[in-house]
PDB file of N, CA, C and O in Angstrom:
ATOM      1  N   UNK A   1      42.486 -13.914   9.345  1.00  0.00           N
ATOM      2  CA  UNK A   1      42.450 -13.749   7.905  1.00  0.00           C
ATOM      3  C   UNK A   1      41.297 -14.570   7.301  1.00  0.00           C
ATOM      4  O   UNK A   1      40.626 -14.102   6.381  1.00  0.00           O
ATOM      5  N   UNK A   2      41.067 -15.763   7.799  1.00  0.00           N
ATOM      6  CA  UNK A   2      39.995 -16.611   7.293  1.00  0.00           C
ATOM      7  C   UNK A   2      38.637 -15.948   7.552  1.00  0.00           C
ATOM      8  O   UNK A   2      37.753 -15.981   6.695  1.00  0.00           O
ATOM      9  N   UNK A   3      38.476 -15.346   8.740  1.00  0.00           N
ATOM     10  CA  UNK A   3      37.223 -14.656   9.062  1.00  0.00           C
ATOM     11  C   UNK A   3      36.973 -13.481   8.119  1.00  0.00           C
ATOM     12  O   UNK A   3      35.830 -13.203   7.759  1.00  0.00           O
ATOM     13  N   UNK A   4      38.038 -12.794   7.722  1.00  0.00           N
ATOM     14  CA  UNK A   4      37.904 -11.674   6.784  1.00  0.00           C
ATOM     15  C   UNK A   4      37.414 -12.172   5.429  1.00  0.00           C
ATOM     16  O   UNK A   4      36.572 -11.535   4.796  1.00  0.00           O
ATOM     17  N   UNK A   5      37.934 -13.297   4.991  1.00  0.00           N
ATOM     18  CA  UNK A   5      37.503 -13.881   3.714  1.00  0.00           C
ATOM     19  C   UNK A   5      36.043 -14.304   3.797  1.00  0.00           C
ATOM     20  O   UNK A   5      35.264 -14.040   2.882  1.00  0.00           O
ATOM     21  N   UNK A   6      35.669 -14.968   4.906  1.00  0.00           N
ATOM     22  CA  UNK A   6      34.271 -15.368   5.078  1.00  0.00           C
ATOM     23  C   UNK A   6      33.341 -14.159   5.114  1.00  0.00           C
ATOM     24  O   UNK A   6      32.249 -14.195   4.545  1.00  0.00           O
ATOM     25  N   UNK A   7      33.764 -13.101   5.774  1.00  0.00           N
ATOM     26  CA  UNK A   7      32.952 -11.885   5.840  1.00  0.00           C
ATOM     27  C   UNK A   7      32.773 -11.287   4.449  1.00  0.00           C
ATOM     28  O   UNK A   7      31.686 -10.821   4.110  1.00  0.00           O
ATOM     29  N   UNK A   8      33.817 -11.297   3.654  1.00  0.00           N
ATOM     30  CA  UNK A   8      33.728 -10.785   2.280  1.00  0.00           C
ATOM     31  C   UNK A   8      32.781 -11.603   1.431  1.00  0.00           C
ATOM     32  O   UNK A   8      31.996 -11.053   0.658  1.00  0.00           O
ATOM     33  N   UNK A   9      32.851 -12.925   1.575  1.00  0.00           N
ATOM     34  CA  UNK A   9      31.951 -13.815   0.820  1.00  0.00           C
ATOM     35  C   UNK A   9      30.502 -13.596   1.258  1.00  0.00           C
ATOM     36  O   UNK A   9      29.598 -13.551   0.425  1.00  0.00           O
ATOM     37  N   UNK A  10      30.289 -13.461   2.558  1.00  0.00           N
ATOM     38  CA  UNK A  10      28.934 -13.244   3.075  1.00  0.00           C
ATOM     39  C   UNK A  10      28.373 -11.919   2.569  1.00  0.00           C
ATOM     40  O   UNK A  10      27.199 -11.836   2.208  1.00  0.00           O
ATOM     41  N   UNK A  11      29.206 -10.892   2.544  1.00  0.00           N
ATOM     42  CA  UNK A  11      28.761  -9.587   2.050  1.00  0.00           C
ATOM     43  C   UNK A  11      28.403  -9.666   0.566  1.00  0.00           C
ATOM     44  O   UNK A  11      27.397  -9.101   0.137  1.00  0.00           O
ATOM     45  N   UNK A  12      29.223 -10.364  -0.211  1.00  0.00           N
ATOM     46  CA  UNK A  12      28.951 -10.535  -1.639  1.00  0.00           C
ATOM     47  C   UNK A  12      27.636 -11.285  -1.858  1.00  0.00           C
ATOM     48  O   UNK A  12      26.826 -10.895  -2.698  1.00  0.00           O
ATOM     49  N   UNK A  13      27.429 -12.363  -1.096  1.00  0.00           N
ATOM     50  CA  UNK A  13      26.195 -13.149  -1.234  1.00  0.00           C
ATOM     51  C   UNK A  13      24.978 -12.310  -0.853  1.00  0.00           C
ATOM     52  O   UNK A  13      23.937 -12.398  -1.505  1.00  0.00           O
ATOM     53  N   UNK A  14      25.099 -11.505   0.185  1.00  0.00           N
ATOM     54  CA  UNK A  14      23.984 -10.638   0.606  1.00  0.00           C
ATOM     55  C   UNK A  14      23.626  -9.633  -0.493  1.00  0.00           C
ATOM     56  O   UNK A  14      22.451  -9.354  -0.727  1.00  0.00           O
ATOM     57  N   UNK A  15      24.631  -9.103  -1.152  1.00  0.00           N
ATOM     58  CA  UNK A  15      24.398  -8.160  -2.249  1.00  0.00           C
ATOM     59  C   UNK A  15      23.686  -8.855  -3.415  1.00  0.00           C
ATOM     60  O   UNK A  15      22.803  -8.266  -4.039  1.00  0.00           O
ATOM     61  N   UNK A  16      24.066 -10.107  -3.711  1.00  0.00           N
ATOM     62  CA  UNK A  16      23.382 -10.866  -4.768  1.00  0.00           C
ATOM     63  C   UNK A  16      21.917 -11.088  -4.415  1.00  0.00           C
ATOM     64  O   UNK A  16      21.043 -10.945  -5.270  1.00  0.00           O
ATOM     65  N   UNK A  17      21.645 -11.435  -3.164  1.00  0.00           N
ATOM     66  CA  UNK A  17      20.257 -11.648  -2.723  1.00  0.00           C
ATOM     67  C   UNK A  17      19.458 -10.362  -2.865  1.00  0.00           C
ATOM     68  O   UNK A  17      18.318 -10.390  -3.328  1.00  0.00           O
ATOM     69  N   UNK A  18      20.053  -9.219  -2.468  1.00  0.00           N
ATOM     70  CA  UNK A  18      19.367  -7.936  -2.568  1.00  0.00           C
ATOM     71  C   UNK A  18      19.040  -7.599  -4.018  1.00  0.00           C
ATOM     72  O   UNK A  18      17.938  -7.135  -4.312  1.00  0.00           O
ATOM     73  N   UNK A  19      19.977  -7.826  -4.920  1.00  0.00           N
ATOM     74  CA  UNK A  19      19.748  -7.537  -6.341  1.00  0.00           C
ATOM     75  C   UNK A  19      18.631  -8.422  -6.912  1.00  0.00           C
ATOM     76  O   UNK A  19      17.764  -7.934  -7.636  1.00  0.00           O
ATOM     77  N   UNK A  20      18.653  -9.726  -6.585  1.00  0.00           N
ATOM     78  CA  UNK A  20      17.613 -10.625  -7.088  1.00  0.00           C
ATOM     79  C   UNK A  20      16.242 -10.257  -6.538  1.00  0.00           C
ATOM     80  O   UNK A  20      15.247 -10.315  -7.261  1.00  0.00           O
ATOM     81  N   UNK A  21      16.181  -9.883  -5.275  1.00  0.00           N
ATOM     82  CA  UNK A  21      14.908  -9.503  -4.665  1.00  0.00           C
ATOM     83  C   UNK A  21      14.357  -8.244  -5.318  1.00  0.00           C
ATOM     84  O   UNK A  21      13.171  -8.167  -5.638  1.00  0.00           O
ATOM     85  N   UNK A  22      15.229  -7.259  -5.512  1.00  0.00           N
ATOM     86  CA  UNK A  22      14.763  -6.001  -6.106  1.00  0.00           C
ATOM     87  C   UNK A  22      14.340  -6.196  -7.564  1.00  0.00           C
ATOM     88  O   UNK A  22      13.345  -5.611  -7.994  1.00  0.00           O
ATOM     89  N   UNK A  23      15.072  -7.004  -8.330  1.00  0.00           N
ATOM     90  CA  UNK A  23      14.674  -7.227  -9.729  1.00  0.00           C
ATOM     91  C   UNK A  23      13.380  -8.031  -9.799  1.00  0.00           C
ATOM     92  O   UNK A  23      12.569  -7.813 -10.699  1.00  0.00           O
ATOM     93  N   UNK A  24      13.174  -8.953  -8.867  1.00  0.00           N
ATOM     94  CA  UNK A  24      11.914  -9.701  -8.820  1.00  0.00           C
ATOM     95  C   UNK A  24      10.740  -8.797  -8.499  1.00  0.00           C
ATOM     96  O   UNK A  24       9.660  -8.959  -9.069  1.00  0.00           O
ATOM     97  N   UNK A  25      10.936  -7.849  -7.595  1.00  0.00           N
ATOM     98  CA  UNK A  25       9.875  -6.893  -7.268  1.00  0.00           C
ATOM     99  C   UNK A  25       9.529  -5.999  -8.447  1.00  0.00           C
ATOM    100  O   UNK A  25       8.356  -5.727  -8.703  1.00  0.00           O
ATOM    101  N   UNK A  26      10.548  -5.543  -9.165  1.00  0.00           N
ATOM    102  CA  UNK A  26      10.312  -4.715 -10.352  1.00  0.00           C
ATOM    103  C   UNK A  26       9.560  -5.493 -11.430  1.00  0.00           C
ATOM    104  O   UNK A  26       8.649  -4.960 -12.064  1.00  0.00           O
ATOM    105  N   UNK A  27       9.942  -6.748 -11.633  1.00  0.00           N
ATOM    106  CA  UNK A  27       9.257  -7.586 -12.635  1.00  0.00           C
ATOM    107  C   UNK A  27       7.798  -7.807 -12.243  1.00  0.00           C
ATOM    108  O   UNK A  27       6.912  -7.785 -13.098  1.00  0.00           O
ATOM    109  N   UNK A  28       7.551  -8.019 -10.958  1.00  0.00           N
ATOM    110  CA  UNK A  28       6.176  -8.213 -10.499  1.00  0.00           C
ATOM    111  C   UNK A  28       5.356  -6.947 -10.707  1.00  0.00           C
ATOM    112  O   UNK A  28       4.197  -7.028 -11.112  1.00  0.00           O
ATOM    113  N   UNK A  29       5.932  -5.783 -10.437  1.00  0.00           N
ATOM    114  CA  UNK A  29       5.215  -4.519 -10.659  1.00  0.00           C
ATOM    115  C   UNK A  29       4.873  -4.338 -12.135  1.00  0.00           C
ATOM    116  O   UNK A  29       3.792  -3.850 -12.464  1.00  0.00           O
ATOM    117  N   UNK A  30       5.783  -4.727 -13.022  1.00  0.00           N
ATOM    118  CA  UNK A  30       5.516  -4.625 -14.458  1.00  0.00           C
ATOM    119  C   UNK A  30       4.365  -5.538 -14.877  1.00  0.00           C
ATOM    120  O   UNK A  30       3.619  -5.227 -15.805  1.00  0.00           O
ATOM    121  N   UNK A  31       4.229  -6.678 -14.176  1.00  0.00           N
ATOM    122  CA  UNK A  31       3.119  -7.604 -14.464  1.00  0.00           C
ATOM    123  C   UNK A  31       1.817  -7.121 -13.848  1.00  0.00           C
ATOM    124  O   UNK A  31       0.762  -7.698 -14.111  1.00  0.00           O
ATOM    125  N   UNK A  32       1.870  -6.070 -13.029  1.00  0.00           N
ATOM    126  CA  UNK A  32       0.655  -5.525 -12.443  1.00  0.00           C
ATOM    127  C   UNK A  32       0.344  -6.011 -11.046  1.00  0.00           C
ATOM    128  O   UNK A  32      -0.770  -5.813 -10.562  1.00  0.00           O
ATOM    129  N   UNK A  33       1.303  -6.644 -10.381  1.00  0.00           N
ATOM    130  CA  UNK A  33       1.082  -7.125  -9.018  1.00  0.00           C
ATOM    131  C   UNK A  33       1.034  -5.928  -8.076  1.00  0.00           C
ATOM    132  O   UNK A  33       1.885  -5.041  -8.151  1.00  0.00           O
ATOM    133  N   UNK A  34       0.054  -5.900  -7.201  1.00  0.00           N
ATOM    134  CA  UNK A  34      -0.073  -4.828  -6.210  1.00  0.00           C
ATOM    135  C   UNK A  34       0.578  -5.290  -4.916  1.00  0.00           C
ATOM    136  O   UNK A  34       0.295  -6.382  -4.425  1.00  0.00           O
ATOM    137  N   UNK A  35       1.442  -4.461  -4.372  1.00  0.00           N
ATOM    138  CA  UNK A  35       2.102  -4.761  -3.110  1.00  0.00           C
ATOM    139  C   UNK A  35       1.376  -4.070  -1.978  1.00  0.00           C
ATOM    140  O   UNK A  35       0.718  -3.051  -2.187  1.00  0.00           O
ATOM    141  N   UNK A  36       1.491  -4.609  -0.794  1.00  0.00           N
ATOM    142  CA  UNK A  36       0.926  -3.971   0.386  1.00  0.00           C
ATOM    143  C   UNK A  36      -0.448  -4.504   0.742  1.00  0.00           C
ATOM    144  O   UNK A  36      -0.973  -5.429   0.123  1.00  0.00           O
ATOM    145  N   UNK A  37      -0.999  -3.883   1.758  1.00  0.00           N
ATOM    146  CA  UNK A  37      -2.287  -4.294   2.287  1.00  0.00           C
ATOM    147  C   UNK A  37      -3.409  -3.906   1.322  1.00  0.00           C
ATOM    148  O   UNK A  37      -3.352  -2.830   0.727  1.00  0.00           O
ATOM    149  N   UNK A  38      -4.431  -4.761   1.152  1.00  0.00           N
ATOM    150  CA  UNK A  38      -5.559  -4.411   0.293  1.00  0.00           C
ATOM    151  C   UNK A  38      -6.344  -3.225   0.856  1.00  0.00           C
ATOM    152  O   UNK A  38      -6.366  -3.004   2.066  1.00  0.00           O
ATOM    153  N   UNK A  39      -6.972  -2.483  -0.014  1.00  0.00           N
ATOM    154  CA  UNK A  39      -7.737  -1.316   0.401  1.00  0.00           C
ATOM    155  C   UNK A  39      -8.974  -1.738   1.193  1.00  0.00           C
ATOM    156  O   UNK A  39      -9.629  -2.725   0.857  1.00  0.00           O
ATOM    157  N   UNK A  40      -9.282  -0.995   2.230  1.00  0.00           N
ATOM    158  CA  UNK A  40     -10.460  -1.277   3.064  1.00  0.00           C
ATOM    159  C   UNK A  40     -11.738  -0.933   2.300  1.00  0.00           C
ATOM    160  O   UNK A  40     -12.757  -1.607   2.451  1.00  0.00           O
ATOM    161  N   UNK A  41     -11.683   0.120   1.478  1.00  0.00           N
ATOM    162  CA  UNK A  41     -12.874   0.592   0.773  1.00  0.00           C
ATOM    163  C   UNK A  41     -12.749   0.347  -0.727  1.00  0.00           C
ATOM    164  O   UNK A  41     -11.690   0.555  -1.320  1.00  0.00           O
ATOM    165  N   UNK A  42     -13.842  -0.095  -1.325  1.00  0.00           N
ATOM    166  CA  UNK A  42     -13.872  -0.263  -2.773  1.00  0.00           C
ATOM    167  C   UNK A  42     -14.160   1.091  -3.423  1.00  0.00           C
ATOM    168  O   UNK A  42     -14.484   2.058  -2.734  1.00  0.00           O
ATOM    169  N   UNK A  43     -14.044   1.155  -4.738  1.00  0.00           N
ATOM    170  CA  UNK A  43     -14.315   2.400  -5.460  1.00  0.00           C
ATOM    171  C   UNK A  43     -15.774   2.816  -5.278  1.00  0.00           C
ATOM    172  O   UNK A  43     -16.075   4.005  -5.174  1.00  0.00           O
ATOM    173  N   UNK A  44     -16.680   1.835  -5.241  1.00  0.00           N
ATOM    174  CA  UNK A  44     -18.098   2.158  -5.044  1.00  0.00           C
ATOM    175  C   UNK A  44     -18.336   2.759  -3.661  1.00  0.00           C
ATOM    176  O   UNK A  44     -19.109   3.706  -3.517  1.00  0.00           O
ATOM    177  N   UNK A  45     -17.671   2.210  -2.649  1.00  0.00           N
ATOM    178  CA  UNK A  45     -17.826   2.744  -1.299  1.00  0.00           C
ATOM    179  C   UNK A  45     -17.260   4.159  -1.200  1.00  0.00           C
ATOM    180  O   UNK A  45     -17.827   5.003  -0.507  1.00  0.00           O
ATOM    181  N   UNK A  46     -16.163   4.421  -1.878  1.00  0.00           N
ATOM    182  CA  UNK A  46     -15.583   5.761  -1.858  1.00  0.00           C
ATOM    183  C   UNK A  46     -16.533   6.743  -2.537  1.00  0.00           C
ATOM    184  O   UNK A  46     -16.743   7.851  -2.043  1.00  0.00           O
ATOM    185  N   UNK A  47     -17.105   6.338  -3.668  1.00  0.00           N
ATOM    186  CA  UNK A  47     -18.069   7.206  -4.358  1.00  0.00           C
ATOM    187  C   UNK A  47     -19.294   7.466  -3.484  1.00  0.00           C
ATOM    188  O   UNK A  47     -19.779   8.596  -3.417  1.00  0.00           O
ATOM    189  N   UNK A  48     -19.796   6.427  -2.813  1.00  0.00           N
ATOM    190  CA  UNK A  48     -20.929   6.585  -1.909  1.00  0.00           C
ATOM    191  C   UNK A  48     -20.566   7.542  -0.779  1.00  0.00           C
ATOM    192  O   UNK A  48     -21.355   8.420  -0.430  1.00  0.00           O
ATOM    193  N   UNK A  49     -19.388   7.376  -0.215  1.00  0.00           N
ATOM    194  CA  UNK A  49     -18.941   8.260   0.862  1.00  0.00           C
ATOM    195  C   UNK A  49     -18.887   9.702   0.412  1.00  0.00           C
ATOM    196  O   UNK A  49     -19.319  10.595   1.141  1.00  0.00           O
ATOM    197  N   UNK A  50     -18.366   9.943  -0.776  1.00  0.00           N
ATOM    198  CA  UNK A  50     -18.303  11.317  -1.292  1.00  0.00           C
ATOM    199  C   UNK A  50     -19.700  11.893  -1.475  1.00  0.00           C
ATOM    200  O   UNK A  50     -19.949  13.048  -1.128  1.00  0.00           O
ATOM    201  N   UNK A  51     -20.619  11.088  -2.023  1.00  0.00           N
ATOM    202  CA  UNK A  51     -21.988  11.577  -2.222  1.00  0.00           C
ATOM    203  C   UNK A  51     -22.650  11.895  -0.890  1.00  0.00           C
ATOM    204  O   UNK A  51     -23.332  12.913  -0.764  1.00  0.00           O
ATOM    205  N   UNK A  52     -22.455  11.031   0.109  1.00  0.00           N
ATOM    206  CA  UNK A  52     -23.059  11.268   1.422  1.00  0.00           C
ATOM    207  C   UNK A  52     -22.481  12.520   2.087  1.00  0.00           C
ATOM    208  O   UNK A  52     -23.208  13.281   2.725  1.00  0.00           O
ATOM    209  N   UNK A  53     -21.185  12.728   1.936  1.00  0.00           N
ATOM    210  CA  UNK A  53     -20.564  13.930   2.499  1.00  0.00           C
ATOM    211  C   UNK A  53     -21.076  15.173   1.781  1.00  0.00           C
ATOM    212  O   UNK A  53     -21.315  16.205   2.409  1.00  0.00           O
ATOM    213  N   UNK A  54     -21.245  15.071   0.461  1.00  0.00           N
ATOM    214  CA  UNK A  54     -21.761  16.214  -0.307  1.00  0.00           C
ATOM    215  C   UNK A  54     -23.191  16.568   0.079  1.00  0.00           C
ATOM    216  O   UNK A  54     -23.614  17.713  -0.082  1.00  0.00           O
ATOM    217  N   UNK A  55     -23.953  15.571   0.598  1.00  0.00           N
ATOM    218  CA  UNK A  55     -25.330  15.868   1.014  1.00  0.00           C
ATOM    219  C   UNK A  55     -25.390  16.468   2.411  1.00  0.00           C
ATOM    220  O   UNK A  55     -26.471  16.823   2.883  1.00  0.00           O
ATOM    221  N   UNK A  56     -24.232  16.588   3.090  1.00  0.00           N
ATOM    222  CA  UNK A  56     -24.222  17.264   4.370  1.00  0.00           C
ATOM    223  C   UNK A  56     -23.915  16.387   5.576  1.00  0.00           C
ATOM    224  O   UNK A  56     -23.827  16.897   6.693  1.00  0.00           O
ATOM    225  N   UNK A  57     -23.753  15.096   5.384  1.00  0.00           N
ATOM    226  CA  UNK A  57     -23.421  14.233   6.518  1.00  0.00           C
ATOM    227  C   UNK A  57     -21.953  14.436   6.894  1.00  0.00           C
ATOM    228  O   UNK A  57     -21.122  14.762   6.047  1.00  0.00           O
ATOM    229  N   UNK A  58     -21.653  14.241   8.163  1.00  0.00           N
ATOM    230  CA  UNK A  58     -20.266  14.406   8.605  1.00  0.00           C
ATOM    231  C   UNK A  58     -19.444  13.204   8.159  1.00  0.00           C
ATOM    232  O   UNK A  58     -19.972  12.125   7.888  1.00  0.00           O
ATOM    233  N   UNK A  59     -18.146  13.424   8.094  1.00  0.00           N
ATOM    234  CA  UNK A  59     -17.243  12.357   7.667  1.00  0.00           C
ATOM    235  C   UNK A  59     -17.284  11.205   8.669  1.00  0.00           C
ATOM    236  O   UNK A  59     -17.211  10.041   8.273  1.00  0.00           O
ATOM    237  N   UNK A  60     -17.399  11.513   9.948  1.00  0.00           N
ATOM    238  CA  UNK A  60     -17.438  10.453  10.960  1.00  0.00           C
ATOM    239  C   UNK A  60     -18.700   9.604  10.822  1.00  0.00           C
ATOM    240  O   UNK A  60     -18.646   8.386  10.992  1.00  0.00           O
ATOM    241  N   UNK A  61     -19.839  10.234  10.515  1.00  0.00           N
ATOM    242  CA  UNK A  61     -21.076   9.471  10.308  1.00  0.00           C
ATOM    243  C   UNK A  61     -20.949   8.559   9.095  1.00  0.00           C
ATOM    244  O   UNK A  61     -21.341   7.393   9.136  1.00  0.00           O
ATOM    245  N   UNK A  62     -20.402   9.102   8.022  1.00  0.00           N
ATOM    246  CA  UNK A  62     -20.245   8.326   6.794  1.00  0.00           C
ATOM    247  C   UNK A  62     -19.272   7.167   7.032  1.00  0.00           C
ATOM    248  O   UNK A  62     -19.488   6.058   6.544  1.00  0.00           O
ATOM    249  N   UNK A  63     -18.214   7.429   7.776  1.00  0.00           N
ATOM    250  CA  UNK A  63     -17.238   6.373   8.080  1.00  0.00           C
ATOM    251  C   UNK A  63     -17.899   5.251   8.883  1.00  0.00           C
ATOM    252  O   UNK A  63     -17.604   4.075   8.669  1.00  0.00           O
ATOM    253  N   UNK A  64     -18.792   5.616   9.805  1.00  0.00           N
ATOM    254  CA  UNK A  64     -19.509   4.593  10.568  1.00  0.00           C
ATOM    255  C   UNK A  64     -20.367   3.741   9.638  1.00  0.00           C
ATOM    256  O   UNK A  64     -20.416   2.519   9.777  1.00  0.00           O
ATOM    257  N   UNK A  65     -21.047   4.391   8.686  1.00  0.00           N
ATOM    258  CA  UNK A  65     -21.890   3.661   7.730  1.00  0.00           C
ATOM    259  C   UNK A  65     -21.037   2.701   6.889  1.00  0.00           C
ATOM    260  O   UNK A  65     -21.459   1.581   6.600  1.00  0.00           O
ATOM    261  N   UNK A  66     -19.847   3.142   6.505  1.00  0.00           N
ATOM    262  CA  UNK A  66     -18.971   2.332   5.658  1.00  0.00           C
ATOM    263  C   UNK A  66     -18.104   1.364   6.462  1.00  0.00           C
ATOM    264  O   UNK A  66     -17.317   0.609   5.891  1.00  0.00           O
ATOM    265  N   UNK A  67     -18.251   1.390   7.778  1.00  0.00           N
ATOM    266  CA  UNK A  67     -17.509   0.495   8.672  1.00  0.00           C
ATOM    267  C   UNK A  67     -16.002   0.670   8.526  1.00  0.00           C
ATOM    268  O   UNK A  67     -15.266  -0.301   8.351  1.00  0.00           O
ATOM    269  N   UNK A  68     -15.552   1.927   8.601  1.00  0.00           N
ATOM    270  CA  UNK A  68     -14.126   2.211   8.549  1.00  0.00           C
ATOM    271  C   UNK A  68     -13.835   3.401   9.458  1.00  0.00           C
ATOM    272  O   UNK A  68     -14.756   4.039   9.968  1.00  0.00           O
ATOM    273  N   UNK A  69     -12.581   3.691   9.655  1.00  0.00           N
ATOM    274  CA  UNK A  69     -12.175   4.835  10.457  1.00  0.00           C
ATOM    275  C   UNK A  69     -12.284   6.092   9.608  1.00  0.00           C
ATOM    276  O   UNK A  69     -12.118   6.039   8.390  1.00  0.00           O
ATOM    277  N   UNK A  70     -12.563   7.225  10.249  1.00  0.00           N
ATOM    278  CA  UNK A  70     -12.725   8.457   9.475  1.00  0.00           C
ATOM    279  C   UNK A  70     -11.430   8.854   8.758  1.00  0.00           C
ATOM    280  O   UNK A  70     -11.482   9.451   7.683  1.00  0.00           O
ATOM    281  N   UNK A  71     -10.268   8.528   9.342  1.00  0.00           N
ATOM    282  CA  UNK A  71      -9.003   8.836   8.677  1.00  0.00           C
ATOM    283  C   UNK A  71      -8.854   8.027   7.381  1.00  0.00           C
ATOM    284  O   UNK A  71      -8.302   8.517   6.396  1.00  0.00           O
ATOM    285  N   UNK A  72      -9.349   6.790   7.392  1.00  0.00           N
ATOM    286  CA  UNK A  72      -9.316   5.960   6.193  1.00  0.00           C
ATOM    287  C   UNK A  72     -10.161   6.593   5.094  1.00  0.00           C
ATOM    288  O   UNK A  72      -9.759   6.626   3.931  1.00  0.00           O
ATOM    289  N   UNK A  73     -11.330   7.094   5.470  1.00  0.00           N
ATOM    290  CA  UNK A  73     -12.205   7.738   4.498  1.00  0.00           C
ATOM    291  C   UNK A  73     -11.562   9.006   3.944  1.00  0.00           C
ATOM    292  O   UNK A  73     -11.563   9.226   2.733  1.00  0.00           O
ATOM    293  N   UNK A  74     -11.012   9.844   4.829  1.00  0.00           N
ATOM    294  CA  UNK A  74     -10.315  11.059   4.371  1.00  0.00           C
ATOM    295  C   UNK A  74      -9.205  10.702   3.387  1.00  0.00           C
ATOM    296  O   UNK A  74      -9.099  11.305   2.319  1.00  0.00           O
ATOM    297  N   UNK A  75      -8.378   9.719   3.749  1.00  0.00           N
ATOM    298  CA  UNK A  75      -7.232   9.340   2.915  1.00  0.00           C
ATOM    299  C   UNK A  75      -7.684   8.836   1.548  1.00  0.00           C
ATOM    300  O   UNK A  75      -7.089   9.180   0.527  1.00  0.00           O
ATOM    301  N   UNK A  76      -8.732   8.026   1.532  1.00  0.00           N
ATOM    302  CA  UNK A  76      -9.226   7.503   0.252  1.00  0.00           C
ATOM    303  C   UNK A  76      -9.856   8.594  -0.590  1.00  0.00           C
ATOM    304  O   UNK A  76      -9.698   8.590  -1.811  1.00  0.00           O
ATOM    305  N   UNK A  77     -10.561   9.523   0.022  1.00  0.00           N
ATOM    306  CA  UNK A  77     -11.140  10.624  -0.740  1.00  0.00           C
ATOM    307  C   UNK A  77     -10.057  11.516  -1.333  1.00  0.00           C
ATOM    308  O   UNK A  77     -10.192  12.008  -2.454  1.00  0.00           O
ATOM    309  N   UNK A  78      -8.981  11.721  -0.574  1.00  0.00           N
ATOM    310  CA  UNK A  78      -7.889  12.557  -1.040  1.00  0.00           C
ATOM    311  C   UNK A  78      -7.112  11.866  -2.162  1.00  0.00           C
ATOM    312  O   UNK A  78      -6.763  12.501  -3.157  1.00  0.00           O
ATOM    313  N   UNK A  79      -6.840  10.563  -2.005  1.00  0.00           N
ATOM    314  CA  UNK A  79      -6.004   9.848  -2.971  1.00  0.00           C
ATOM    315  C   UNK A  79      -6.750   9.467  -4.246  1.00  0.00           C
ATOM    316  O   UNK A  79      -6.142   9.413  -5.315  1.00  0.00           O
ATOM    317  N   UNK A  80      -8.034   9.205  -4.159  1.00  0.00           N
ATOM    318  CA  UNK A  80      -8.782   8.721  -5.317  1.00  0.00           C
ATOM    319  C   UNK A  80      -9.286   9.854  -6.208  1.00  0.00           C
ATOM    320  O   UNK A  80      -9.629   9.625  -7.368  1.00  0.00           O
ATOM    321  N   UNK A  81      -9.333  11.065  -5.676  1.00  0.00           N
ATOM    322  CA  UNK A  81      -9.854  12.222  -6.424  1.00  0.00           C
ATOM    323  C   UNK A  81     -11.195  11.907  -7.065  1.00  0.00           C
ATOM    324  O   UNK A  81     -11.403  12.154  -8.253  1.00  0.00           O
ATOM    325  N   UNK A  82     -12.092  11.363  -6.272  1.00  0.00           N
ATOM    326  CA  UNK A  82     -13.413  10.950  -6.766  1.00  0.00           C
ATOM    327  C   UNK A  82     -14.297  12.157  -6.937  1.00  0.00           C
ATOM    328  O   UNK A  82     -15.451  12.024  -7.344  1.00  0.00           O
TER     329      UNK A  82
END
């Protein structure tokens, strides 16, 4: 019976921690905090990559120039709508 009570208290405490963590994350997002890994390419590099691709260079060549993987370049071009 004592173990059941301890388990209930532990579950309640875990739920409180989860709520505080989630509300802290929401507050940080409202303040403009960016979560996750920083972008490999800046906006200028993405624009340069798009211009180079438009002039006829392959995506792999442009990715080599920008020192990134070609999948990274594709993803940034798709997401940024440059």
